[in-house]
C-alpha positions in Angstrom: -10.9 1.5 19.2 -10.6 2.0 15.5 -9.8 5.5 14.2 -10.4 6.1 10.4 -9.1 8.8 8.1 -9.9 9.0 4.4 -8.3 10.8 1.5 -10.3 10.7 -1.7 -9.6 11.7 -5.4 -5.8 11.8 -4.9 -4.3 12.4 -8.4 -1.7 9.6 -8.2 -2.3 6.2 -9.7 -3.3 3.4 -7.2 -0.5 1.1 -8.1 2.1 3.8 -7.4 0.4 4.7 -4.0 0.3 1.1 -3.0 4.1 0.9 -3.1 4.4 3.4 -0.4 1.4 2.1 1.6 3.1 -1.4 1.8 6.0 0.2 3.5 4.0 1.3 6.5 1.3 -1.3 6.8 1.2 -2.9 10.4 3.9 -0.4 11.7 3.7 1.8 14.8 2.7 5.4 14.2 6.1 7.0 15.0 8.0 4.4 12.9 5.5 5.0 9.9 6.1 8.8 10.2 9.9 8.3 10.0 9.5 5.9 7.0 7.3 8.4 5.1 9.6 11.4 5.9 12.5 9.7 4.2 10.6 8.1 1.3 11.4 9.7 -2.1 8.1 8.6 -3.8 5.5 11.4 -4.6 2.8 9.4 -2.7 4.7 9.8 0.5 3.7 13.3 1.3 -0.1 12.9 1.0 0.2 9.6 3.0 2.1 11.4 5.8 -0.6 14.1 5.8 -3.4 11.5 6.1 -1.4 9.8 8.9 -1.1 12.9 10.9 -4.8 13.6 10.4 -5.7 10.2 11.8 -3.4 10.8 14.7 -5.1 14.1 15.4 -8.5 12.4 15.3 -7.3 9.9 17.8 -6.0 12.6 20.2 -8.8 15.0 20.0 -11.8 12.8 19.6 -10.8 9.7 21.6 -8.1 11.0 24.0 -5.7 8.2 22.9 -1.9 8.3 23.2 0.1 8.6 20.0 2.7 6.2 21.3 0.1 3.5 21.9 -1.2 3.5 18.1 -0.4 1.4 15.2 -1.6 1.2 11.6 -4.1 -1.7 11.5 -5.2 -1.3 8.0 -4.5 0.8 5.0 -6.5 0.5 1.9 -5.7 2.0 -1.6 -8.7 1.8 -3.9 -9.2 3.1 -7.5 -11.1 6.3 -7.8 -12.7 7.6 -11.0 -10.5 8.1 -14.2 -10.3 11.5 -15.9 -10.5 11.0 -19.6 -8.4 13.2 -21.8 -7.6 13.1 -25.6 -4.1 13.5 -27.3 -3.8 14.6 -30.9 -2.1 12.0 -33.1 -1.0 11.8 -36.7 -3.5 11.9 -39.7 -6.3 13.6 -37.6 -6.6 10.8 -35.0 -6.9 11.1 -31.3 -5.7 8.6 -28.5 -7.4 8.5 -25.1 -5.4 9.3 -22.0 -6.7 8.0 -18.6 -5.6 10.1 -15.7 -6.1 7.8 -12.7 -7.1 8.8 -9.1 -6.9 6.9 -5.8 -9.1 6.7 -2.6 -7.0 6.1 0.6 -8.4 4.8 3.8 -6.1 4.6 7.0 -7.3 2.8 10.1 -5.4 3.2 13.4 -5.9 0.9 16.4 -4.6 0.7 19.9 -1.8 -1.7 21.0 -3.2 -4.0 23.6 -0.9 -5.7 25.9 -1.3 -9.5 25.9 -2.0 -11.2 29.3 0.6 -13.5 30.5 
């Protein structure tokens, strides 16, 4: 059974979040939590919070065991850009784009393969 959790409008650029998301893709839930706890990147904290939310969804809504879950899919998409202006010389202005991210985390149950 697939359990989904979403985080939208995260104020970190998607390419920076993807660096951390690649570390935990396909891992078991406990291993992913350990990796995120000791990752120095700024995107690790919101990803850990999202992972904990997905685990809580699995426990409370579907009565699944935490030890039996793994990250089957993690998507980092681009959100809207906030456009700001910065003053430059001679009365000009340059545009600054503040990027946002949409995260989707999908957990799945580990199924034992028949022999």
